[in-house]
C-alpha positions in Angstrom: -19.6 2.1 -32.8 -17.3 1.1 -29.9 -14.4 -1.1 -30.7 -12.9 -3.6 -28.3 -9.2 -3.0 -27.9 -6.7 -5.8 -27.8 -5.8 -5.0 -24.2 -9.2 -4.3 -22.7 -9.2 -7.5 -20.7 -5.5 -7.2 -19.6 -5.0 -7.6 -15.9 -2.9 -4.8 -14.5 -1.4 -4.2 -11.1 -3.9 -3.0 -8.7 -6.8 -5.0 -10.1 -8.8 -7.0 -7.6 -9.7 -10.5 -8.7 -11.8 -13.3 -7.3 -9.9 -16.3 -8.8 -6.3 -17.3 -9.0 -4.1 -20.1 -10.2 -1.8 -22.5 -8.3 0.0 -21.3 -5.2 3.6 -20.2 -5.7 6.5 -20.8 -3.3 8.8 -17.9 -2.6 11.5 -19.5 -4.8 9.0 -19.6 -7.7 8.1 -15.9 -7.1 11.8 -15.0 -7.3 11.8 -16.3 -10.9 9.0 -14.0 -11.9 10.6 -10.6 -11.7 8.8 -8.3 -14.1 5.8 -10.5 -14.3 2.4 -10.3 -12.7 1.1 -12.6 -9.9 -1.8 -12.6 -7.5 -1.2 -11.7 -3.9 -3.5 -12.8 -1.1 -4.8 -9.7 0.8 -7.5 -11.6 2.7 -8.7 -10.6 6.1 -10.2 -12.8 8.7 -13.7 -12.0 7.4 -13.2 -11.7 3.6 -11.0 -13.2 0.9 -9.2 -10.5 -1.3 -6.8 -11.1 -4.1 -4.9 -8.4 -6.0 -2.8 -8.4 -9.1 0.7 -7.1 -8.6 3.9 -6.9 -10.6 7.0 -8.5 -9.1 9.5 -5.6 -9.2 12.5 -7.2 -7.5 13.8 -9.5 -4.9 16.0 -7.8 -2.3 18.5 -9.7 -0.1 19.5 -8.2 3.2 23.2 -9.2 3.2 23.6 -9.0 6.9 20.7 -11.4 7.7 20.4 -13.2 4.4 16.7 -12.6 4.4 15.0 -12.2 1.0 12.2 -9.8 0.4 9.7 -9.5 -2.4 9.2 -5.9 -3.7 6.1 -5.5 -5.7 4.0 -2.8 -7.4 0.2 -2.8 -7.1 -0.3 0.3 -9.1 -0.2 2.7 -6.2 2.6 5.2 -5.3 4.1 2.9 -2.7 5.7 -0.4 -3.2 4.7 -3.5 -1.3 7.3 -5.6 0.6 6.9 -9.1 1.9 9.6 -11.0 3.7 10.3 -14.6 2.7 9.8 -15.7 6.3 6.1 -15.0 6.0 5.5 -17.5 3.1 3.9 -20.8 4.1 7.1 -22.8 3.8 8.7 -20.7 6.5 5.8 -19.4 8.6 3.5 -21.3 10.9 1.4 -18.3 12.1 -2.2 -17.6 11.5 -2.0 -15.5 8.3 1.0 -16.5 6.0 1.7 -14.5 2.9 0.5 -16.2 -0.2 1.2 -15.7 -3.9 -0.5 -17.4 -6.9 -0.3 -17.6 -10.6 -2.7 -15.5 -12.6 -5.5 -17.4 -14.3 
């Protein structure tokens, strides 16, 4: 007989999801170091959302620019500059982060 483990439904970095919670500002993301969030990886033709773990927030002391460093379960870390979040970016595809539901 198979047993259902306590963590069978745990969302881990690298998991693709179809839903997400409320959108987070970059300042809110900086308070979630060590926690998981959802990153929007959508393309023009398809919506994609991925669970990631916020590893750290790096500040470039020369420019003052902050960067989100995250792990999505792969070998390489993801990096997103604060300037690409909606509160600072008016381009076509801003970086978006959400709470996990």
